[in-house]
DSSP file (Angstrom, degrees, kcal/mol; ACC not computed):
  #  RESIDUE AA STRUCTURE BP1 BP2  ACC     N-H-->O    O-->H-N    N-H-->O    O-->H-N    TCO  KAPPA ALPHA  PHI   PSI    X-CA   Y-CA   Z-CA
    1    1 A M              0   0    0      0, 0.0     2,-0.3     0, 0.0     0, 0.0   0.000 360.0 360.0 360.0 130.3   -0.1    0.1   -0.1
    2    2 A A        -     0   0    0      1,-0.0     2,-0.5     2,-0.0     0, 0.0  -0.581 360.0-126.2 -84.0 142.2    1.5    3.3   -1.1
    3    3 A V        -     0   0    0     -2,-0.3     2,-0.5     2,-0.0    -1,-0.0  -0.794  21.0-152.8 -89.3 127.4    1.6    6.2    1.3
    4    4 A V        -     0   0    0     -2,-0.5     2,-0.3     0, 0.0    -2,-0.0  -0.873  10.1-141.3-103.3 125.9    0.1    9.4   -0.3
    5    5 A K        -     0   0    0     -2,-0.5     2,-0.6     1,-0.0     3,-0.0  -0.663  19.3-118.3 -83.7 135.5    1.5   12.7    1.1
    6    6 A D    >>  -     0   0    0     -2,-0.3     3,-0.9     1,-0.2     4,-0.7  -0.683  17.6-147.6 -75.1 125.0   -0.9   15.5    1.5
    7    7 A S  T 34 S+     0   0    0     -2,-0.6     3,-0.4     1,-0.3    -1,-0.2   0.765  94.5  63.8 -66.5 -26.3    0.4   18.3   -0.8
    8    8 A K  T 34 S+     0   0    0      1,-0.2    -1,-0.3    -3,-0.0    -2,-0.0   0.817 102.5  47.7 -65.5 -30.9   -0.9   20.9    1.7
    9    9 A Q  T X4 S+     0   0    0     -3,-0.9     3,-1.3     2,-0.1     2,-0.6   0.618  83.9 104.5 -90.8 -13.4    1.4   19.8    4.4
   10   10 A E  T 3< S-     0   0    0     -4,-0.7     5,-0.1    -3,-0.4    -3,-0.0  -0.583 109.7 -18.2 -73.4 112.4    4.6   19.7    2.3
   11   11 A G  T 3> S+     0   0    0     -2,-0.6     4,-3.0     3,-0.1    -1,-0.3   0.800  92.4 153.2  63.9  26.8    6.6   22.7    3.3
   12   12 A G  H <>  +     0   0    0     -3,-1.3     4,-1.8     1,-0.2    -2,-0.1   0.877  68.0  41.4 -64.2 -41.8    3.5   24.3    4.7
   13   13 A I  H  > S+     0   0    0     -4,-0.3     4,-2.0     2,-0.2    -1,-0.2   0.933 117.3  48.6 -74.2 -44.6    5.1   26.5    7.3
   14   14 A Q  H  > S+     0   0    0      1,-0.2     4,-2.2     2,-0.2    -2,-0.2   0.918 112.4  47.5 -55.9 -47.2    7.9   27.5    5.0
   15   15 A R  H  X S+     0   0    0     -4,-3.0     4,-2.7     1,-0.2    -1,-0.2   0.851 109.4  55.3 -64.1 -36.6    5.5   28.3    2.2
   16   16 A W  H  X S+     0   0    0     -4,-1.8     4,-2.3    -5,-0.3    -1,-0.2   0.897 108.4  48.3 -62.5 -41.1    3.3   30.2    4.6
   17   17 A F  H  X S+     0   0    0     -4,-2.0     4,-2.6     2,-0.2    -2,-0.2   0.876 111.5  49.0 -61.3 -44.2    6.3   32.4    5.6
   18   18 A Q  H  X S+     0   0    0     -4,-2.2     4,-2.6     2,-0.2    -2,-0.2   0.918 112.2  47.7 -67.5 -42.7    7.2   33.0    2.0
   19   19 A E  H  X S+     0   0    0     -4,-2.7     4,-2.4     2,-0.2    -2,-0.2   0.905 112.7  50.7 -64.8 -40.1    3.6   34.0    1.0
   20   20 A T  H  X S+     0   0    0     -4,-2.3     4,-2.3    -5,-0.2    -2,-0.2   0.949 111.2  47.2 -62.9 -45.7    3.4   36.3    4.0
   21   21 A R  H  X S+     0   0    0     -4,-2.6     4,-1.6     1,-0.2    -2,-0.2   0.934 111.3  51.0 -54.3 -49.9    6.6   37.9    3.2
   22   22 A G  H  X S+     0   0    0     -4,-2.6     4,-0.7     1,-0.2    -1,-0.2   0.862 110.9  48.6 -57.8 -41.5    5.5   38.4   -0.4
   23   23 A E  H >X S+     0   0    0     -4,-2.4     3,-0.7     1,-0.2     4,-0.6   0.863 107.7  55.1 -68.5 -40.1    2.2   39.9    0.7
   24   24 A L  H >< S+     0   0    0     -4,-2.3     3,-0.5     1,-0.2    -1,-0.2   0.812 101.3  58.9 -64.1 -32.2    4.0   42.3    3.1
   25   25 A R  H 3< S+     0   0    0     -4,-1.6    -1,-0.2     1,-0.2    -2,-0.2   0.810 102.1  55.3 -66.6 -26.9    6.1   43.6    0.2
   26   26 A K  H << S+     0   0    0     -3,-0.7    -1,-0.2    -4,-0.7    -2,-0.2   0.701  84.0 107.1 -77.5 -18.9    3.0   44.6   -1.6
   27   27 A V    <<  -     0   0    0     -4,-0.6     2,-0.9    -3,-0.5    -3,-0.0  -0.367  67.0-138.7 -68.5 135.5    1.8   46.8    1.2
   28   28 A V        -     0   0    0     -2,-0.1    -1,-0.1     0, 0.0    -2,-0.1  -0.807  24.7-153.6 -94.1 101.7    2.0   50.5    0.7
   29   29 A W        -     0   0    0     -2,-0.9     0, 0.0     1,-0.1     0, 0.0  -0.515  17.1-111.6 -83.1 143.5    3.2   51.8    4.1
   30   30 A P        -     0   0    0      0, 0.0    -1,-0.1     0, 0.0     2,-0.1  -0.260  31.2-110.4 -71.3 161.0    2.4   55.3    5.2
   31   31 A T     >  -     0   0    0      1,-0.1     4,-2.3     4,-0.0     5,-0.2  -0.318  34.8-101.4 -78.1 175.2    5.1   57.9    5.4
   32   32 A R  H  > S+     0   0    0      1,-0.2     4,-2.3     2,-0.2     5,-0.2   0.881 123.7  51.1 -61.9 -43.5    6.1   59.2    8.9
   33   33 A E  H  > S+     0   0    0      1,-0.2     4,-2.0     2,-0.2    -1,-0.2   0.865 110.5  47.8 -68.1 -36.2    4.1   62.3    8.4
   34   34 A E  H  > S+     0   0    0      2,-0.2     4,-2.6     1,-0.2     5,-0.2   0.887 111.7  49.9 -63.9 -41.9    1.0   60.4    7.4
   35   35 A A  H  X S+     0   0    0     -4,-2.3     4,-2.1     2,-0.2    -2,-0.2   0.884 113.0  46.9 -67.7 -38.2    1.3   58.0   10.3
   36   36 A L  H  X S+     0   0    0     -4,-2.3     4,-2.6     2,-0.2    -1,-0.2   0.937 113.5  48.4 -67.7 -45.4    1.7   61.0   12.8
   37   37 A R  H  X S+     0   0    0     -4,-2.0     4,-2.1     1,-0.2    -2,-0.2   0.923 113.0  47.9 -64.5 -44.5   -1.3   62.9   11.2
   38   38 A L  H  X S+     0   0    0     -4,-2.6     4,-2.5     1,-0.2    -1,-0.2   0.906 109.2  54.3 -66.3 -38.8   -3.5   59.7   11.4
   39   39 A T  H  X S+     0   0    0     -4,-2.1     4,-2.2    -5,-0.2    -2,-0.2   0.940 107.5  50.3 -65.2 -41.5   -2.4   59.1   15.0
   40   40 A Y  H  X S+     0   0    0     -4,-2.6     4,-2.7     1,-0.2    -1,-0.2   0.888 109.0  51.1 -59.9 -37.9   -3.5   62.6   15.9
   41   41 A V  H  X S+     0   0    0     -4,-2.1     4,-2.7     2,-0.2     5,-0.2   0.915 109.7  49.2 -63.7 -43.3   -6.8   62.1   14.3
   42   42 A V  H  X S+     0   0    0     -4,-2.5     4,-1.9     2,-0.2    -2,-0.2   0.888 113.6  47.5 -64.1 -39.3   -7.4   58.8   16.3
   43   43 A I  H  X S+     0   0    0     -4,-2.2     4,-2.2    -5,-0.2    -2,-0.2   0.921 112.1  49.2 -69.8 -41.7   -6.4   60.5   19.5
   44   44 A A  H  X S+     0   0    0     -4,-2.7     4,-2.8     2,-0.2     5,-0.2   0.967 112.7  47.0 -56.1 -54.1   -8.7   63.5   18.8
   45   45 A I  H  X S+     0   0    0     -4,-2.7     4,-2.7     1,-0.2     5,-0.2   0.882 111.9  51.7 -58.6 -39.6  -11.7   61.2   17.9
   46   46 A S  H  X S+     0   0    0     -4,-1.9     4,-1.8    -5,-0.2    -1,-0.2   0.890 109.9  47.7 -67.2 -38.0  -11.1   59.1   21.0
   47   47 A L  H  X S+     0   0    0     -4,-2.2     4,-2.6     2,-0.2    -2,-0.2   0.943 115.3  46.1 -64.2 -51.1  -11.0   62.2   23.3
   48   48 A V  H  X S+     0   0    0     -4,-2.8     4,-2.6     1,-0.2    -2,-0.2   0.928 114.4  46.5 -59.7 -48.0  -14.3   63.6   21.7
   49   49 A M  H  X S+     0   0    0     -4,-2.7     4,-2.2    -5,-0.2    -1,-0.2   0.851 111.4  52.6 -66.0 -33.2  -16.0   60.2   21.9
   50   50 A G  H  X S+     0   0    0     -4,-1.8     4,-2.5    -5,-0.2    -1,-0.2   0.910 111.4  46.6 -64.4 -44.6  -14.8   59.8   25.5
   51   51 A A  H  X S+     0   0    0     -4,-2.6     4,-2.9     2,-0.2    -2,-0.2   0.933 113.7  48.0 -62.0 -47.0  -16.3   63.3   26.3
   52   52 A V  H  X S+     0   0    0     -4,-2.6     4,-2.2     2,-0.2    -2,-0.2   0.883 114.0  46.3 -60.6 -42.4  -19.6   62.5   24.5
   53   53 A L  H  X S+     0   0    0     -4,-2.2     4,-2.4     2,-0.2    -1,-0.2   0.864 113.3  49.7 -72.1 -39.2  -19.9   59.1   26.2
   54   54 A G  H  X S+     0   0    0     -4,-2.5     4,-2.7    -5,-0.2    -2,-0.2   0.939 112.0  47.5 -61.8 -48.2  -19.1   60.6   29.6
   55   55 A L  H  X S+     0   0    0     -4,-2.9     4,-2.7     1,-0.2    -2,-0.2   0.922 113.2  48.5 -61.4 -44.2  -21.7   63.4   29.2
   56   56 A L  H  X S+     0   0    0     -4,-2.2     4,-2.4     2,-0.2     5,-0.2   0.873 112.2  49.2 -63.8 -38.8  -24.3   60.8   28.1
   57   57 A D  H  X S+     0   0    0     -4,-2.4     4,-2.9     2,-0.2     5,-0.2   0.932 111.6  49.1 -61.5 -46.4  -23.5   58.6   31.1
   58   58 A F  H  X S+     0   0    0     -4,-2.7     4,-2.7     1,-0.2    -2,-0.2   0.932 113.4  46.2 -61.1 -48.2  -23.7   61.7   33.4
   59   59 A L  H  X S+     0   0    0     -4,-2.7     4,-2.3     2,-0.2    -1,-0.2   0.904 114.3  47.2 -63.4 -41.7  -27.2   62.7   31.9
   60   60 A L  H  X S+     0   0    0     -4,-2.4     4,-2.7     2,-0.2    -2,-0.2   0.905 112.7  49.4 -68.6 -40.7  -28.6   59.2   32.0
   61   61 A N  H  X S+     0   0    0     -4,-2.9     4,-2.8    -5,-0.2    -2,-0.2   0.917 112.1  49.1 -61.6 -41.3  -27.3   58.7   35.7
   62   62 A S  H  X S+     0   0    0     -4,-2.7     4,-2.7    -5,-0.2    -2,-0.2   0.933 111.8  48.1 -65.5 -41.9  -28.9   62.1   36.6
   63   63 A L  H  X S+     0   0    0     -4,-2.3     4,-3.1     2,-0.2     5,-0.2   0.931 112.5  49.5 -61.4 -46.5  -32.2   61.1   34.9
   64   64 A Y  H  X S+     0   0    0     -4,-2.7     4,-2.4     2,-0.2    -2,-0.2   0.935 111.2  48.9 -56.2 -49.5  -32.2   57.7   36.7
   65   65 A T  H  X S+     0   0    0     -4,-2.8     4,-2.7     1,-0.2    -2,-0.2   0.930 112.2  48.8 -55.6 -47.0  -31.5   59.4   40.0
   66   66 A F  H  X S+     0   0    0     -4,-2.7     4,-1.2     1,-0.2    -2,-0.2   0.939 111.9  48.2 -61.7 -45.3  -34.3   61.9   39.5
   67   67 A L  H  X S+     0   0    0     -4,-3.1     4,-0.8     1,-0.2     3,-0.4   0.912 112.1  49.7 -63.6 -38.2  -36.8   59.1   38.5
   68   68 A I  H >< S+     0   0    0     -4,-2.4     3,-1.0     1,-0.2    -1,-0.2   0.920 106.7  55.0 -67.9 -40.3  -35.8   57.0   41.5
   69   69 A S  H 3< S+     0   0    0     -4,-2.7    -1,-0.2     1,-0.2    -2,-0.2   0.741 101.7  59.5 -66.6 -19.8  -36.2   60.0   43.9
   70   70 A L  H 3<        0   0    0     -4,-1.2    -1,-0.2    -3,-0.4    -2,-0.2   0.799 360.0 360.0 -71.7 -28.6  -39.9   60.5   42.6
   71   71 A G    <<        0   0    0     -3,-1.0    -1,-0.2    -4,-0.8    -2,-0.2   0.420 360.0 360.0 -99.7 360.0  -40.9   57.0   43.7
């Protein structure tokens, strides 16, 4: 009885690394200026969203406290 090797497993890890390396060569990496600008955008949006969510939490908590005090 002949043993048939699975072609997917032959050199699988090595092939995976080669394909991954090839794909990373195709990536268009941002310049330093683009990366810094986008980092500032992410930080600004995070701060704004944090403030909005904090305000919403405060308002809903105040509403909840008010409704509980009525009953």
